[in-house]
MARDREN-207056 format. One record per residue (C-alpha): x, y negated, z negated; residue in three letters; residue number from 1. Coordinates in nm, 2 decimals, padded with zeros to 4 digits. Layout:
BEGIN
{{X,Y,Z},ALA,NUM}
...
***
This chain:
BEGIN
{{01.03,00.41,-02.10},UNK,1}
{{00.73,00.24,-01.94},UNK,2}
{{00.96,00.09,-01.67},UNK,3}
{{01.11,00.44,-01.60},UNK,4}
{{00.76,00.58,-01.56},UNK,5}
{{00.66,00.30,-01.32},UNK,6}
{{00.98,00.36,-01.11},UNK,7}
{{00.91,00.74,-01.11},UNK,8}
{{00.55,00.68,-00.99},UNK,9}
{{00.66,00.44,-00.71},UNK,10}
{{00.93,00.68,-00.59},UNK,11}
{{00.70,00.97,-00.60},UNK,12}
{{00.44,00.78,-00.40},UNK,13}
{{00.71,00.68,-00.15},UNK,14}
{{00.83,01.04,-00.10},UNK,15}
{{00.48,01.16,-00.06},UNK,16}
{{00.41,00.90,00.21},UNK,17}
{{00.73,00.99,00.40},UNK,18}
{{00.65,01.36,00.37},UNK,19}
{{00.29,01.31,00.49},UNK,20}
{{00.40,01.10,00.78},UNK,21}
{{00.65,01.38,00.88},UNK,22}
{{00.39,01.65,00.85},UNK,23}
{{00.15,01.45,01.07},UNK,24}
{{00.42,01.42,01.33},UNK,25}
{{00.50,01.79,01.31},UNK,26}
{{00.13,01.89,01.34},UNK,27}
{{00.03,01.67,01.64},UNK,28}
{{00.13,01.94,01.89},UNK,29}
{{-00.03,02.23,01.70},UNK,30}
{{-00.30,02.42,01.89},UNK,31}
{{-00.46,02.70,01.69},UNK,32}
{{-00.54,03.03,01.86},UNK,33}
{{-00.72,03.34,01.76},UNK,34}
{{-00.57,03.69,01.76},UNK,35}
{{-00.66,03.74,02.13},UNK,36}
{{-00.46,03.43,02.22},UNK,37}
{{-00.77,03.21,02.30},UNK,38}
{{-00.76,02.85,02.18},UNK,39}
{{-01.01,02.82,01.90},UNK,40}
{{-01.01,02.45,01.82},UNK,41}
{{-00.83,02.24,02.08},UNK,42}
{{-00.71,01.92,01.91},UNK,43}
{{-00.71,01.61,02.14},UNK,44}
{{-00.40,01.41,02.15},UNK,45}
{{-00.53,01.11,01.95},UNK,46}
{{-00.43,00.92,01.65},UNK,47}
{{-00.75,01.00,01.46},UNK,48}
{{-00.71,01.11,01.10},UNK,49}
{{-00.94,01.41,01.16},UNK,50}
{{-00.69,01.60,01.39},UNK,51}
{{-00.63,01.87,01.13},UNK,52}
{{-00.60,02.23,01.25},UNK,53}
{{-00.88,02.46,01.12},UNK,54}
{{-00.74,02.79,01.22},UNK,55}
{{-00.40,02.95,01.21},UNK,56}
{{-00.28,03.23,01.44},UNK,57}
{{-00.29,03.56,01.25},UNK,58}
{{-00.11,03.76,01.52},UNK,59}
{{00.08,03.70,01.83},UNK,60}
{{00.27,03.91,02.09},UNK,61}
{{00.62,04.05,02.05},UNK,62}
{{00.88,03.78,01.98},UNK,63}
{{01.25,03.84,01.97},UNK,64}
{{01.20,04.22,01.94},UNK,65}
{{01.00,04.20,01.62},UNK,66}
{{00.62,04.21,01.60},UNK,67}
{{00.46,03.92,01.43},UNK,68}
{{00.16,04.01,01.21},UNK,69}
{{00.12,03.66,01.07},UNK,70}
{{00.26,03.32,01.16},UNK,71}
{{00.62,03.41,01.09},UNK,72}
{{00.88,03.67,01.20},UNK,73}
{{00.97,03.92,00.92},UNK,74}
{{01.31,03.87,00.76},UNK,75}
{{01.50,03.64,00.52},UNK,76}
{{01.56,03.29,00.63},UNK,77}
{{01.79,03.05,00.45},UNK,78}
{{01.70,02.68,00.45},UNK,79}
{{01.92,02.38,00.47},UNK,80}
{{02.10,02.24,00.17},UNK,81}
{{01.91,01.93,00.06},UNK,82}
{{02.00,01.65,-00.18},UNK,83}
{{01.79,01.64,-00.49},UNK,84}
{{01.97,01.34,-00.64},UNK,85}
{{02.11,01.53,-00.94},UNK,86}
{{02.23,01.82,-00.72},UNK,87}
{{02.14,02.02,-00.42},UNK,88}
{{01.84,02.24,-00.35},UNK,89}
{{01.86,02.54,-00.11},UNK,90}
{{01.59,02.80,-00.07},UNK,91}
{{01.56,03.13,00.11},UNK,92}
{{01.21,03.24,00.25},UNK,93}
{{01.13,03.61,00.25},UNK,94}
{{00.88,03.70,00.52},UNK,95}
{{00.70,04.03,00.52},UNK,96}
{{00.41,04.12,00.74},UNK,97}
{{00.44,03.77,00.90},UNK,98}
{{00.37,03.61,00.56},UNK,99}
{{00.58,03.43,00.30},UNK,100}
{{00.62,03.68,00.02},UNK,101}
{{00.89,03.52,-00.18},UNK,102}
{{01.09,03.20,-00.20},UNK,103}
{{01.43,03.23,-00.37},UNK,104}
{{01.62,02.93,-00.50},UNK,105}
{{01.98,02.97,-00.39},UNK,106}
{{02.09,02.63,-00.53},UNK,107}
{{01.93,02.39,-00.76},UNK,108}
{{02.04,02.12,-01.01},UNK,109}
{{02.12,02.30,-01.34},UNK,110}
{{02.43,02.13,-01.47},UNK,111}
{{02.26,01.95,-01.76},UNK,112}
{{01.98,02.02,-02.01},UNK,113}
{{01.73,01.78,-01.84},UNK,114}
{{01.79,01.93,-01.49},UNK,115}
{{01.74,02.28,-01.63},UNK,116}
{{01.42,02.18,-01.80},UNK,117}
{{01.27,01.99,-01.51},UNK,118}
{{01.36,02.26,-01.25},UNK,119}
{{01.25,02.54,-01.49},UNK,120}
{{00.91,02.38,-01.48},UNK,121}
{{00.89,02.27,-01.12},UNK,122}
{{01.05,02.57,-00.93},UNK,123}
{{00.79,02.83,-01.02},UNK,124}
{{00.51,02.59,-00.93},UNK,125}
{{00.66,02.50,-00.59},UNK,126}
{{00.73,02.87,-00.51},UNK,127}
{{00.38,02.98,-00.62},UNK,128}
{{00.21,02.71,-00.41},UNK,129}
{{00.42,02.78,-00.10},UNK,130}
{{00.33,03.15,-00.11},UNK,131}
{{-00.03,03.07,-00.18},UNK,132}
{{-00.08,02.83,00.11},UNK,133}
{{00.18,03.01,00.34},UNK,134}
{{00.36,02.69,00.43},UNK,135}
{{00.60,02.42,00.31},UNK,136}
{{00.31,02.17,00.29},UNK,137}
{{00.31,02.19,-00.09},UNK,138}
{{00.21,01.92,-00.34},UNK,139}
{{00.50,01.76,-00.52},UNK,140}
{{00.54,01.85,-00.89},UNK,141}
{{00.49,01.56,-01.13},UNK,142}
{{00.82,01.48,-01.30},UNK,143}
{{01.02,01.65,-01.03},UNK,144}
{{01.02,01.36,-00.78},UNK,145}
{{01.37,01.46,-00.65},UNK,146}
{{01.33,01.83,-00.66},UNK,147}
{{00.99,01.85,-00.48},UNK,148}
{{01.09,01.68,-00.15},UNK,149}
{{01.43,01.86,-00.14},UNK,150}
{{01.24,02.19,-00.19},UNK,151}
{{01.00,02.10,00.09},UNK,152}
{{01.27,02.00,00.33},UNK,153}
{{01.48,02.32,00.27},UNK,154}
{{01.17,02.54,00.30},UNK,155}
{{01.06,02.37,00.62},UNK,156}
{{01.40,02.44,00.77},UNK,157}
{{01.38,02.81,00.67},UNK,158}
{{01.03,02.85,00.80},UNK,159}
{{01.12,02.68,01.13},UNK,160}
{{01.37,02.96,01.18},UNK,161}
{{01.11,03.22,01.11},UNK,162}
{{00.87,03.10,01.38},UNK,163}
***
């Protein structure tokens, strides 16, 4: 049991590092603007650790025929199918008023008792945090080291469609 816990901790740390590296790469071109379209905090193109956006656009002009009131276009966006080791994860993001209002699990590992238990604990926490922070940049759930990164990847895909 002790060895299993050590392996789980190491794998969780590895996935977290990979995820953080990907998020940093995704955020390097982000330039926050205010509702009037003026850049509020230009981020220099450096490798400094402090290049974290401090403001998120709350509105923007018409895009694709639908007005954006938040950072996303209204609608339902289905994310990619991601491997969660014991099965696949796929989510659908529901955007209303430009904000994430719901995340629906379309697929998740549920073919055995352990998978049902782990995902029954992890899925509500992942969903709640994504809605609360309005992004896929959620913390992984302890004990769900395969579910968490698969959820994040599928939600990133769905939210990229909503931009």
